[in-house]
C-alpha positions in Angstrom: -5.3 36.2 14.7 -6.2 37.0 11.1 -9.8 37.8 10.4 -10.2 34.8 8.1 -8.9 32.4 10.7 -11.1 33.9 13.4 -14.1 33.4 11.1 -13.3 29.7 10.5 -12.5 29.1 14.2 -15.8 30.7 15.3 -17.7 28.7 12.7 -16.1 25.4 13.8 -16.8 26.1 17.4 -20.5 26.7 16.8 -21.1 24.1 14.1 -19.5 21.3 16.0 -20.8 22.1 19.5 -17.4 23.1 21.0 -18.8 25.8 23.3 -17.1 24.3 26.3 -13.8 24.1 24.5 -10.9 26.6 23.9 -8.7 26.6 20.9 -5.3 25.3 21.9 -3.4 25.4 18.6 -3.9 25.5 14.8 -2.0 24.5 11.7 -2.5 25.0 8.0 -1.6 22.3 5.5 -2.4 21.7 1.8 -3.1 18.7 -0.4 -3.9 18.0 -4.1 -7.1 16.4 -5.3 -7.6 14.1 -8.3 -8.4 17.1 -10.5 -5.0 18.6 -9.7 -6.6 21.3 -7.5 -5.0 22.6 -4.4 -6.9 22.3 -1.1 -5.9 24.1 2.0 -6.9 22.5 5.3 -7.1 24.3 8.7 -6.3 21.8 11.5 -7.3 22.8 15.0 -6.9 21.2 18.4 -9.5 22.2 21.0 -9.1 21.6 24.8 -12.1 21.2 27.2 -12.4 24.1 29.6 -12.8 21.9 32.6 -9.9 19.5 32.2 -6.2 19.7 33.1 -4.0 20.9 30.3 -1.7 17.9 30.8 -4.4 15.4 30.0 -5.2 15.0 26.3 -8.4 13.0 27.0 -11.4 14.8 25.6 -9.4 17.1 23.3 -11.0 17.6 19.9 -9.0 17.6 16.7 -10.9 19.3 13.9 -10.0 19.8 10.2 -11.9 22.1 7.9 -11.4 23.3 4.3 -9.9 26.7 4.6 -11.9 28.2 1.8 -15.2 26.3 1.9 -15.4 25.5 5.6 -16.4 21.9 4.8 -15.7 19.6 7.7 -13.0 17.0 6.9 -12.3 15.4 10.2 -13.4 15.4 13.9 -11.6 13.3 16.4 -12.2 13.3 20.2 -9.1 12.0 21.9 -9.4 8.7 23.8 -13.0 8.6 22.8 -14.0 11.2 25.4 -16.1 14.1 24.4 -17.5 17.2 26.1 -19.1 18.5 22.9 -22.8 19.5 22.7 -24.5 16.1 22.1 -27.4 17.9 20.3 -25.1 18.6 17.4 -24.2 15.0 16.9 -26.1 11.9 15.8 -26.9 8.8 17.9 -25.3 5.5 16.8 -28.5 4.6 14.9 -27.6 4.0 11.3 -30.4 6.1 9.9 -29.6 8.9 12.2 -26.0 8.8 11.2 -26.9 8.9 7.5 -29.2 12.0 8.0 -26.4 13.7 10.0 -23.8 13.1 7.3 -26.2 14.4 4.6 -26.7 17.6 6.6 -23.0 18.0 7.4 -21.7 17.3 3.9 -24.6 18.2 1.5 -24.2 14.8 0.0 -27.2 12.5 -0.7 -27.3 8.9 0.5 -27.6 6.4 -2.4 -27.0 9.1 -5.0 -23.5 10.1 -3.8 -22.5 7.7 -1.0 -23.5 4.2 0.2 -22.9 2.0 3.2 -20.0 -0.4 2.9 -19.4 -1.5 6.5 -21.8 -1.7 9.4 -20.1 -3.0 12.6 -20.7 -2.3 16.3 -20.0 1.4 16.9 -18.4 1.8 13.4 -20.0 2.8 10.1 -18.1 3.2 6.8 -19.4 4.7 3.6 -18.0 4.9 0.1 -18.5 7.5 -2.7 -21.1 6.4 -5.2 -23.2 7.4 -8.2 -26.7 6.1 -7.8 -25.5 3.3 -5.6 -22.7 2.4 -8.0 -19.1 2.8 -6.5 -16.6 5.2 -7.9 -12.9 5.1 -8.4 -10.7 6.5 -7.1 -12.8 5.9 -3.9 -14.2 8.5 -1.6 -14.7 7.4 2.0 -16.6 8.5 5.1 -15.9 6.9 8.5 -17.8 7.3 11.7 -17.1 5.8 15.1 -18.9 5.9 18.5 -17.7 5.3 22.0 -19.3 2.8 24.4 -21.8 5.5 25.5 -23.0 5.9 22.0 -21.3 9.3 21.6 -19.6 10.2 18.3 -15.9 10.2 18.8 -14.6 10.2 15.2 -15.7 11.4 11.8 -13.6 11.6 8.6 -14.3 12.2 4.9 -11.6 11.7 2.3 -11.5 11.6 -1.5 -14.0 12.9 -4.0 -17.8 12.5 -4.2 -18.8 13.3 -7.7 -21.5 15.8 -8.7 -23.9 15.2 -11.5 -22.0 17.3 -14.0 -18.9 15.2 -13.5 -20.5 12.0 -14.6 -20.8 10.6 -18.1 -24.1 8.8 -17.6 -24.9 5.5 -19.2 -26.4 2.1 -18.2 -24.0 -0.7 -17.4 -23.8 -2.8 -20.6 -21.0 -5.3 -20.0 -21.9 -9.0 -20.2 -19.7 -12.2 -20.0 -19.6 -12.2 -23.8 -18.3 -8.6 -24.0 -15.6 -9.0 -21.3 -14.4 -12.5 -22.0 -11.7 -11.4 -24.5 -10.2 -8.9 -22.1 -10.5 -11.4 -19.2 -8.5 -13.9 -21.2 -5.8 -11.3 -21.8 -5.8 -10.5 -18.1 -5.2 -14.1 -17.2 -1.6 -14.1 -16.0 0.8 -16.6 -14.5 2.3 -15.3 -11.2 4.3 -16.7 -8.4 2.7 -16.3 -4.9 4.5 -16.9 -1.6 3.3 -20.1 0.1 4.7 -20.1 3.6 2.9 -23.4 4.5 4.7 -25.3 1.7 7.9 -23.2 2.0 8.0 -22.2 -1.7 6.8 -19.9 -4.4 3.6 -21.2 -5.9 2.8 -20.7 -9.6 -0.8 -19.5 -10.0 -2.9 -18.4 -12.9 -5.1 -15.4 -11.9 -7.0 -12.6 -13.5 -5.2 -9.3 -13.2 -7.7 -6.7 -12.0 -8.5 -3.9 -14.4 -11.3 -1.4 -15.2 -12.9 -2.3 -18.6 -14.8 0.5 -20.3 -18.5 0.0 -20.9 -18.1 -0.6 -24.6 -15.7 -3.5 -23.8 -12.9 -2.0 -25.9 -10.8 0.0 -23.5 -9.1 -0.5 -20.1 -8.1 1.8 -17.3 -5.4 0.4 -15.0 -6.0 0.2 -11.3 -3.0 2.5 -10.7 -4.2 5.2 -13.1 -5.0 7.5 -10.2 -1.5 8.8 -9.9 -2.3 11.9 -11.9 1.2 13.4 -12.5 2.9 10.1 -13.4 4.8 10.2 -16.7 5.3 6.6 -17.9 8.8 5.7 -19.1 10.4 2.4 -20.1 14.1 3.3 -20.4 16.7 0.7 -19.6 19.5 2.4 -17.7 23.1 1.7 -18.7 26.6 3.1 -18.1 30.2 2.4 -19.0 31.8 2.6 -15.6 30.8 2.8 -11.9 31.3 5.9 -9.8 33.7 5.4 -6.8 31.6 7.6 -4.5 29.3 6.9 -1.6 25.7 8.0 -1.9 24.7 10.2 1.0 21.0 10.1 2.2 19.5 13.5 3.0 16.6 13.7 5.5 13.6 14.5 3.4 10.7 16.7 4.6 7.4 15.3 3.4 5.5 17.9 5.5 2.5 19.4 3.8 2.3 22.3 6.3 1.6 25.7 4.8 1.5 29.3 6.0 -1.4 31.7 6.0 -0.1 33.8 3.2 -0.1 30.8 0.9 -3.7 29.9 1.8 -5.0 33.4 1.4 -3.8 33.6 -2.2 -4.5 29.9 -2.8 -1.0 29.3 -3.9 -0.8 26.0 -6.0 0.6 22.9 -4.3 4.0 22.1 -5.9 2.7 18.7 -6.9 0.2 20.3 -9.3 3.0 21.3 -11.6 3.2 19.0 -14.6 6.3 16.7 -15.1 8.1 18.3 -18.1 10.3 16.8 -20.7 13.2 18.6 -18.9 12.2 16.8 -15.7 12.1 13.5 -17.4 15.6 13.9 -19.0 17.1 15.2 -15.8 15.6 12.4 -13.7 16.9 9.8 -16.1 20.4 11.3 -15.8 20.1 11.4 -12.0 18.9 7.8 -11.8 21.9 6.6 -13.8 24.2 8.6 -11.5 22.5 7.0 -8.5 22.8 3.5 -9.8 26.5 4.0 -10.7 27.1 4.7 -7.0 24.8 2.3 -5.2 24.5 -0.6 -7.7 27.7 0.0 -9.8 27.7 -3.5 -11.3 24.0 -3.4 -12.4 24.3 -1.6 -15.8 21.4 -2.7 -18.0 19.7 -4.4 -15.1 17.3 -1.6 -14.1 14.8 0.4 -16.0 13.1 3.8 -15.3 9.4 3.1 -15.4 7.8 6.4 -14.3 8.3 9.8 -12.9 5.8 11.7 -10.7 5.5 14.5 -8.1 4.7 13.8 -4.5 5.1 15.8 -1.3 7.1 18.5 -3.1 9.7 16.1 -4.6 10.1 14.3 -7.9 9.9 10.5 -7.6 11.6 8.2 -10.1 10.5 4.6 -10.0 13.1 1.9 -11.0 12.2 -1.7 -11.7 14.4 -4.6 -12.7 14.8 -4.6 -16.5 14.4 -8.4 -16.7 11.0 -8.3 -14.9 9.6 -11.1 -12.7 6.3 -13.0 -12.4 6.3 -12.8 -8.6 3.5 -10.8 -7.1 5.9 -9.0 -4.8 8.4 -7.2 -7.1 11.6 -5.4 -6.5 11.3 -1.7 -6.8 13.3 1.4 -6.0 11.7 4.9 -5.5 14.4 7.5 -6.0 13.5 10.8 -4.3 14.8 13.8 -6.3 15.0 17.5 -5.4 12.9 19.3 -8.1 15.1 22.4 -7.9 18.5 20.8 -8.3 17.6 17.4 -9.7 19.9 15.8 -7.1 18.9 12.5 -5.7 18.4 13.1 -1.9 17.1 9.7 -0.7 15.6 6.4 -1.9 13.2 3.7 -0.8 14.2 0.1 -1.8 11.9 -2.7 -0.9 14.6 -5.3 -1.0 14.2 -5.9 2.8 10.6 -6.9 2.2 11.7 -9.4 -0.4 14.3 -10.8 2.1 11.4 -11.9 4.2 10.7 -14.5 1.5 14.3 -15.4 0.8 13.8 -18.8 2.5 11.2 -19.9 0.0 12.1 -22.5 -2.6 11.8 -21.6 -6.3 8.4 -22.2 -8.0 7.9 -25.3 -10.0 7.4 -25.1 -13.8 3.7 -24.7 -14.9 2.2 -28.0 -16.0 -1.0 -26.5 -17.5 -1.4 -23.8 -20.1 -3.0 -20.4 -19.9 -5.9 -21.6 -22.0 -6.6 -24.5 -19.7 -6.4 -22.3 -16.6 -8.8 -19.7 -18.1 -11.3 -22.3 -19.1 -11.6 -23.1 -15.4 -11.7 -19.5 -14.3 -14.1 -18.2 -16.9 -17.3 -18.9 -14.9 -15.8 -17.1 -11.8 -14.8 -13.9 -13.6 -17.0 -10.9 -12.6 -17.4 -7.4 -13.9 -19.0 -5.2 -11.3 -20.2 -1.7 -12.4 -18.1 1.2 -11.2 -17.7 4.8 -12.3 -14.0 5.5 -12.9 -12.5 8.9 -13.3 -10.9 9.1 -16.8 -8.1 11.7 -16.8 -8.1 12.1 -20.5 -11.8 12.9 -20.7 -11.9 14.7 -17.4 -15.1 12.9 -16.3 -16.3 9.7 -14.6 -17.1 7.0 -17.1 -19.0 3.8 -16.6 -16.7 0.7 -16.4 -16.7 -2.8 -15.2 -14.3 -3.8 -12.4 -12.9 -7.0 -13.9 -12.0 -9.4 -11.1 -11.9 -13.0 -10.1 -11.6 -14.2 -6.5 -10.0 -17.5 -7.6 -6.8 -18.7 -9.2 -5.6 -21.9 -10.7 -2.6 -23.8 -9.3 -0.4 -24.0 -12.4 1.0 -27.4 -11.4 -2.1 -29.3 -10.2 -4.9 -27.4 -11.9 -6.6 -27.0 -8.5 -9.0 -24.0 -8.0 -7.6 -21.7 -5.3 -9.3 -19.0 -3.3 -6.7 -16.1 -3.6 -7.8 -14.4 -0.5 -6.2 -17.3 1.5 -2.7 -16.1 0.5 
């Protein structure tokens, strides 16, 4: 075993109280964070020395950052643990928080806060002085019936002080009403009870900057996405069947890549060449699979994921339904050939029995006048890719909607 691996394995065994365990197998994989950095993870499976090899109960699955040794995940299979109990906390909330602080070097309140406290389960979220952040960071801890820790995981980013653009929350109803009015949209929601699509006015969630002048969309976290609004057309179909190729979304890496910290392929920017080639590929794909749909689809965005280029295709005509048709075309970044695709048409077929929505009987202004008092702007620090820092925003949201036919106030969580 390579010296670097031996060092991490030995550290994990001591740090996590696995003295009565033996390393069974290990794997390296890599991921990309929101800053477009590559992170290598060493995943290890440990087997208790006193159990039969055929029984997985009590096995420990541990993941550590290959370069920093930061613990990312601990799972004891089937909630059975033979680890040194002195290393782990009791199920007491305060004890868990202290243990997390020691394990992660994070500070409770300043960098993470409690968001769920149930029997034997505690969940925490990334924070800045008790204010949530987006994209979210999460910490999850579970205990078995004997009060022993059986699972720990930490995902996402927990900002440091130098990554924050500090300012007090300044949004008030007066400053966010204009944006809230713009975000009031008429959508159609599936109503299984009435067997139809229901037209509802609701407030589309968005992050509003602290000065009340800018917005950051909820889906802005897809860092490599290049937006595109090109309607795809062609003169004639292609009389050829599209062949799906099995895609490999594995993030597994080899030691040589980790040692030199080779960049994840998804960290490479989407170039103009990529955009042009993907547009051409998308047209070729549609000519084969949807040959009669010239002008009915538009290319909305291109991004990298799991080593592939993804092209998102939406109906050009658009729809007000909350569940929209979408195709994700998977493209080989080396050849620009379409290798597979994901079409959510089967999901939409589940609602094919619903009757069409009735025409709206009230206006957007009437609906907003009823929603105005229920609109909220909760403080949240949002990562702004353009500025490269977390900025204070208000999460503009409203738990209610307005039935566009009757004017009735509806709790949207009921749908």
